[in-house]
C-alpha positions as CSV (number, residue, x, y, z in Angstrom):
1,X,-28.4,2.1,2.0
2,X,-31.4,4.4,2.7
3,X,-34.6,5.4,1.0
4,X,-35.3,9.1,0.4
5,X,-38.5,10.2,2.2
6,X,-40.9,12.9,0.9
7,X,-39.6,16.3,1.8
8,X,-40.7,19.9,1.2
9,X,-37.1,21.3,1.3
10,X,-35.9,23.5,-1.6
11,X,-34.7,21.8,-4.8
12,X,-31.2,23.2,-4.1
13,X,-30.9,20.9,-1.1
14,X,-31.7,17.7,-3.0
15,X,-29.1,15.3,-4.1
16,X,-28.1,14.6,-7.7
17,X,-28.1,11.1,-9.2
18,X,-24.4,10.0,-9.4
19,X,-25.1,8.5,-12.9
20,X,-27.6,10.8,-14.8
21,X,-26.8,13.9,-12.5
22,X,-30.6,14.7,-12.3
23,X,-32.1,15.4,-8.9
24,X,-33.3,12.5,-6.8
25,X,-36.6,13.8,-5.3
26,X,-39.1,12.4,-2.9
27,X,-41.2,11.1,-5.8
28,X,-38.3,9.0,-7.1
29,X,-37.1,5.5,-6.1
30,X,-33.8,6.7,-4.6
31,X,-30.9,4.6,-3.3
32,X,-27.9,5.9,-1.3
33,X,-24.5,4.0,-1.7
34,X,-23.1,2.9,1.7
35,X,-19.5,3.5,0.5
36,X,-19.4,6.8,-1.4
37,X,-22.7,8.2,0.1
38,X,-23.9,9.2,-3.4
39,X,-27.6,9.1,-4.3
40,X,-28.9,7.2,-7.4
41,X,-32.1,6.6,-9.2
42,X,-33.0,2.9,-8.9
43,X,-33.6,2.7,-12.6
44,X,-30.1,4.2,-13.3
45,X,-28.6,1.3,-11.3
46,X,-30.8,-1.4,-13.0
47,X,-32.7,-2.0,-9.7
48,X,-36.2,-3.3,-10.4
49,X,-39.2,-2.1,-8.5
50,X,-39.5,-5.5,-6.7
51,X,-35.8,-5.3,-5.7
52,X,-36.2,-1.7,-4.5
53,X,-39.2,-2.7,-2.3
54,X,-37.1,-5.5,-0.8
55,X,-34.2,-3.2,-0.2
56,X,-36.4,-0.6,1.5
57,X,-37.8,-3.2,3.9
58,X,-34.3,-4.5,4.8
59,X,-32.4,-1.2,4.8
60,X,-31.4,-1.6,8.5
61,X,-29.6,-5.0,7.9
62,X,-28.6,-4.8,4.2
63,X,-25.9,-2.7,2.7
64,X,-26.2,-1.4,-0.9
65,X,-23.4,-0.2,-3.2
66,X,-23.5,1.5,-6.5
67,X,-22.1,-0.2,-9.6
68,X,-18.7,1.7,-9.3
69,X,-18.2,1.0,-5.6
70,X,-19.3,-2.6,-6.0
71,X,-16.3,-3.3,-8.2
72,X,-14.0,-1.6,-5.7
73,X,-15.5,-3.4,-2.7
74,X,-15.1,-6.8,-4.4
75,X,-11.4,-6.0,-5.2
76,X,-10.7,-4.8,-1.6
77,X,-12.5,-7.8,0.0
78,X,-10.6,-10.2,-2.3
79,X,-7.3,-8.6,-1.3
80,X,-8.1,-8.7,2.4
81,X,-9.1,-12.4,2.1
82,X,-5.8,-13.2,0.4
83,X,-3.8,-11.3,3.0
84,X,-5.7,-13.0,5.8
85,X,-4.8,-16.4,4.4
86,X,-1.2,-15.3,4.1
87,X,-1.1,-14.1,7.7
88,X,-2.6,-17.4,8.9
89,X,0.1,-19.2,7.0
90,X,2.8,-16.9,8.5
91,X,1.4,-17.5,12.1
92,X,1.4,-21.3,11.5
93,X,4.9,-21.2,10.2
94,X,6.0,-19.1,13.2
95,X,4.5,-21.6,15.6
96,X,6.2,-24.4,13.9
97,X,9.5,-22.5,14.0
98,X,9.0,-21.9,17.7
99,X,8.5,-25.7,18.3
100,X,11.5,-26.6,16.3
101,X,13.6,-23.9,18.0
102,X,12.5,-25.2,21.5
103,X,13.4,-28.7,20.6
104,X,16.8,-27.6,19.2
105,X,17.6,-25.5,22.3
106,X,16.7,-28.5,24.5
107,X,19.0,-30.7,22.4
108,X,21.8,-28.2,22.6
109,X,21.4,-27.8,26.4
110,X,21.5,-31.6,26.8
111,X,24.7,-31.8,24.7
112,X,26.4,-28.9,26.5
113,X,25.4,-30.3,29.9
114,X,26.8,-33.8,29.0
115,X,30.0,-32.2,27.7
116,X,30.5,-30.2,30.9
117,X,29.7,-33.2,33.0
118,X,32.4,-35.2,31.3
119,X,34.9,-32.4,31.6
120,X,34.1,-32.0,35.4
121,X,34.5,-35.8,35.9
122,X,37.8,-35.6,34.1
123,X,39.0,-32.7,36.3
124,X,37.8,-34.6,39.4
125,X,39.8,-37.7,38.4
126,X,42.9,-35.5,37.9
127,X,42.4,-33.9,41.3
128,X,42.0,-37.3,42.9
129,X,45.2,-38.4,41.3
130,X,47.0,-35.3,42.4
131,X,45.8,-35.9,46.0
132,X,47.0,-39.5,45.9
133,X,50.4,-38.4,44.6
134,X,50.5,-35.8,47.4
135,X,49.8,-38.3,50.1
136,X,52.5,-40.5,48.6
137,X,55.0,-37.6,48.7
138,X,54.1,-36.8,52.3
139,X,54.9,-40.5,53.2
140,X,58.1,-40.5,51.3
141,X,59.2,-37.2,52.9
142,X,58.3,-38.5,56.3
143,X,60.3,-41.6,55.7
144,X,63.2,-39.6,54.4
145,X,63.1,-37.3,57.4
146,X,63.1,-40.3,59.8
147,X,65.9,-42.0,58.0
148,X,68.0,-38.8,58.0
149,X,67.1,-38.3,61.7
150,X,66.9,-34.5,61.2
151,X,65.9,-32.4,64.1
152,X,62.3,-31.6,65.0
153,X,62.5,-28.0,63.7
154,X,63.5,-29.0,60.2
155,X,60.8,-31.7,60.1
156,X,58.1,-29.1,61.2
157,X,59.2,-26.7,58.5
158,X,59.1,-29.3,55.8
159,X,55.7,-30.5,57.0
160,X,54.4,-26.9,57.1
161,X,55.5,-26.3,53.5
162,X,53.8,-29.5,52.4
163,X,50.6,-28.5,54.2
164,X,50.6,-25.1,52.5
165,X,51.2,-26.7,49.1
166,X,48.3,-29.1,49.8
167,X,46.0,-26.2,50.9
168,X,46.9,-24.3,47.7
169,X,46.0,-27.3,45.6
170,X,42.6,-27.7,47.4
171,X,41.9,-24.0,46.8
172,X,42.7,-24.4,43.1
173,X,40.4,-27.3,42.8
174,X,37.6,-25.3,44.4
175,X,38.2,-22.4,42.1
176,X,38.2,-24.7,39.1
177,X,34.9,-26.2,40.1
178,X,33.3,-22.7,40.6
179,X,34.6,-21.5,37.2
180,X,33.3,-24.7,35.5
181,X,29.9,-24.2,37.1
182,X,29.7,-20.5,36.1
183,X,30.8,-21.3,32.5
184,X,28.1,-24.0,32.3
185,X,25.4,-21.5,33.4
186,X,26.7,-18.9,31.1
187,X,26.7,-21.3,28.2
188,X,23.1,-22.3,28.9
189,X,21.9,-18.7,29.2
190,X,23.8,-17.3,26.3
191,X,22.9,-20.1,23.9
192,X,19.2,-20.0,24.7
193,X,18.9,-16.2,24.6
194,X,21.0,-15.7,21.5
195,X,19.2,-18.4,19.5
196,X,15.8,-17.3,20.6
197,X,16.6,-13.6,19.8
198,X,18.0,-14.4,16.4
199,X,15.1,-16.7,15.4
200,X,12.4,-14.4,16.8
201,X,13.9,-11.4,15.0
202,X,13.8,-13.3,11.7
203,X,10.2,-14.4,12.3
204,X,9.0,-10.9,13.4
205,X,10.8,-9.3,10.5
206,X,8.9,-11.6,8.0
207,X,5.6,-11.0,9.7
208,X,6.2,-7.2,9.6
209,X,6.9,-7.4,5.9
210,X,3.7,-9.4,5.3
211,X,1.6,-6.8,7.3
212,X,3.2,-3.9,5.4
213,X,2.3,-5.8,2.2
214,X,-1.4,-6.1,3.4
215,X,-1.5,-2.3,4.2
216,X,0.0,-1.4,0.8
217,X,-2.5,-3.5,-1.1
218,X,-5.4,-2.0,0.9
219,X,-4.2,1.5,0.2
220,X,-3.7,0.7,-3.5
221,X,-7.2,-0.8,-3.7
222,X,-8.7,2.3,-2.1
223,X,-6.8,4.5,-4.6
224,X,-7.9,2.4,-7.5
225,X,-11.5,2.7,-6.3
226,X,-11.3,6.5,-6.0
227,X,-9.7,6.7,-9.4
228,X,-12.6,4.6,-10.9
229,X,-15.2,6.9,-9.2
230,X,-13.4,10.0,-10.5
231,X,-13.4,8.5,-14.0
232,X,-17.1,7.8,-13.8
233,X,-17.8,11.4,-12.7
234,X,-15.9,12.8,-15.7
235,X,-17.1,10.2,-18.2
236,X,-19.6,12.5,-20.0
237,X,-17.4,15.7,-19.8
238,X,-15.3,17.5,-22.4
239,X,-13.0,20.5,-22.0
240,X,-12.8,23.2,-24.6
241,X,-9.8,25.5,-24.9
242,X,-9.2,28.9,-26.6
243,X,-12.8,30.1,-26.4
244,X,-12.9,33.9,-26.0
245,X,-14.5,34.9,-22.8
246,X,-17.6,37.1,-22.7
247,X,-17.3,40.7,-21.4
248,X,-20.9,40.8,-20.0
249,X,-21.2,42.2,-16.5
250,X,-23.4,39.5,-15.1
251,X,-22.2,35.9,-14.6
252,X,-25.5,34.4,-15.9
253,X,-25.1,36.3,-19.2
254,X,-21.5,35.2,-19.6
255,X,-22.6,31.6,-19.0
256,X,-25.4,31.8,-21.5
257,X,-22.9,33.1,-24.2
258,X,-20.6,30.2,-23.4
259,X,-23.4,27.7,-23.7
260,X,-24.5,29.3,-27.0
261,X,-21.0,29.1,-28.4
262,X,-20.8,25.4,-27.4
263,X,-24.0,24.6,-29.3
264,X,-22.7,26.4,-32.4
265,X,-19.4,24.6,-32.2
266,X,-21.1,21.1,-31.7
267,X,-23.7,21.6,-34.4
268,X,-22.3,24.1,-37.0
269,X,-18.6,23.1,-36.6
270,X,-18.8,19.4,-35.8
271,X,-22.4,18.5,-37.0
272,X,-22.9,16.4,-33.8
273,X,-26.6,17.1,-33.3
274,X,-26.5,18.4,-29.7
275,X,-29.7,20.0,-28.3
276,X,-29.7,22.7,-25.7
277,X,-31.1,20.4,-23.0
278,X,-28.2,18.0,-23.7
279,X,-25.8,20.5,-22.1
280,X,-26.3,19.8,-18.4
281,X,-23.5,22.2,-17.2
282,X,-21.2,24.7,-18.9
283,X,-18.8,26.7,-16.8
284,X,-15.3,28.1,-16.8
285,X,-12.4,26.5,-14.9
286,X,-10.3,28.8,-12.7
287,X,-10.8,32.3,-11.4
288,X,-11.8,35.1,-13.7
289,X,-9.0,37.6,-14.5
290,X,-6.0,35.5,-13.4
291,X,-4.6,35.6,-16.9
292,X,-6.4,38.1,-19.1
293,X,-4.4,37.1,-22.3
294,X,-5.4,33.4,-22.1
295,X,-9.2,32.5,-21.8
296,X,-10.1,30.0,-19.2
297,X,-11.0,26.5,-20.3
298,X,-14.7,25.6,-20.6
299,X,-15.9,22.4,-19.0
300,X,-19.0,21.0,-20.6
301,X,-21.1,18.2,-19.0
302,X,-23.2,16.3,-21.5
303,X,-26.3,14.3,-21.0
304,X,-24.9,11.0,-22.2
305,X,-21.6,9.2,-23.0
306,X,-22.9,8.6,-26.5
307,X,-23.2,12.3,-27.2
308,X,-19.6,12.8,-26.0
309,X,-18.3,10.0,-28.3
310,X,-20.0,11.6,-31.3
311,X,-18.3,14.9,-30.5
312,X,-14.9,13.4,-30.0
313,X,-15.2,11.4,-33.2
314,X,-16.2,14.5,-35.2
315,X,-13.2,16.6,-34.2
316,X,-11.5,16.1,-37.6
317,X,-14.1,18.5,-39.0
318,X,-12.5,21.4,-37.2
319,X,-9.8,21.6,-39.9
320,X,-12.4,22.7,-42.4
321,X,-14.7,24.6,-40.0
322,X,-15.3,28.4,-39.9
323,X,-12.5,30.6,-38.7
324,X,-14.0,31.1,-35.3
325,X,-13.5,27.4,-34.6
326,X,-10.0,27.0,-36.0
327,X,-8.1,27.7,-32.7
328,X,-10.6,25.7,-30.6
329,X,-9.2,22.5,-28.9
330,X,-11.6,19.9,-27.5
331,X,-10.3,17.2,-25.1
332,X,-11.4,14.6,-22.6
333,X,-11.9,15.6,-18.9
334,X,-9.2,13.5,-17.4
335,X,-8.4,12.5,-13.8
336,X,-5.2,13.7,-12.2
337,X,-3.4,10.3,-12.9
338,X,-4.6,10.4,-16.5
339,X,-3.3,14.0,-16.9
340,X,0.1,12.9,-15.5
341,X,0.3,10.0,-17.9
342,X,-0.7,12.2,-20.8
343,X,2.0,14.8,-19.9
344,X,4.7,12.1,-19.9
345,X,3.5,10.8,-23.3
346,X,3.6,14.4,-24.7
347,X,7.2,14.7,-23.5
348,X,8.1,11.4,-25.0
349,X,6.5,12.5,-28.3
350,X,8.6,15.7,-28.3
351,X,11.8,13.8,-27.6
352,X,11.1,11.4,-30.5
353,X,10.3,14.3,-32.8
354,X,13.6,16.0,-31.9
355,X,15.5,12.7,-32.5
356,X,13.9,12.1,-36.0
357,X,16.0,14.0,-38.5
358,X,14.1,12.8,-41.6
359,X,11.5,15.5,-41.4
360,X,8.9,13.1,-42.8
361,X,7.0,12.2,-39.7
362,X,5.1,13.8,-36.8
363,X,4.8,12.2,-33.3
364,X,1.5,12.8,-31.5
365,X,-0.4,11.4,-28.5
366,X,-3.6,9.6,-29.4
367,X,-6.2,7.5,-27.7
368,X,-8.8,7.7,-24.9
369,X,-7.8,8.4,-21.3
370,X,-6.0,5.4,-19.8
371,X,-5.2,4.0,-23.2
372,X,-3.2,6.8,-24.8
373,X,0.1,6.2,-26.7
374,X,2.6,8.0,-29.0
375,X,1.9,7.4,-32.7
376,X,4.0,8.1,-35.7
377,X,2.2,10.0,-38.5
378,X,3.4,10.4,-42.1
379,X,3.5,14.1,-43.2
380,X,1.5,14.5,-46.4
381,X,2.4,17.4,-48.7
């Protein structure tokens, strides 16, 4: 928000009021919107002299928004606040999930460790039993050898084989213990990593979705604000089609002829009571000479929305107006989104017209921009 200072610069360099489109000079109480950077007369924005003085003193610390941007800022701030609350809930849920996951992993590890411990103890008891049986076999073989009184060579051979068998069993026991230990470590690591990975992916996926939703809402809010500003800029405009273009050499002369035709159309054809000073701007859309067979549309910016309404409500008089006005078409100055919606409705009207075989009805698009719809009209003979 800033206050315009007195300046001696040319009138062309001054800013136009975003509402009444008149210049905001150094003699006026001017306010600049901190969002769209547009200038406005304080009176046009319903800002009293006392409020203006207060804003001028606090311009360094206070932000000021025009009426249109204020609505958009409130919507954006509300959306951001709601998204912030949702993010905080998501973070709290994620922390709770982490705590539950940690407790669950600890519980699983304790159960796995207990199971492995029992299995190892069982294997140990089996090995001890095998060793006892082996000692018993050794004793029985020794006794058998003594009773048979075999020679020393045979006894050494049998003893060697028994020792080898014993060593083999000992090696097997060691290998089993190593394998059990490795499996236990693998179970611990795999369980923890897999569970953590799976749960974290779910949580991060949910958080990413929430963040994308926040971004989408902010983008949509900005688009809505821009659409609202565009509507406000076009609010007092009308577009006139099928107006023959002047052949004058100078652009100023051609523009004067266009303005004169508009005044005749509004007053003689529509009886809308529009004065010359009510036409703020009149100019052709598009480049001259692009399509010589079709005249370029005329955009007319009126001084007030009331004047535009009177013109639009008087269009029915064109049916009975002079021949020079019969081909003229007057429409609203619509935004890009409104033009796309209107185009779709026109296609829908054509489709319904083609499907109606009775020949008793016409389908036309009616209504103001943003509130248009297809209506069914009875043909009167």
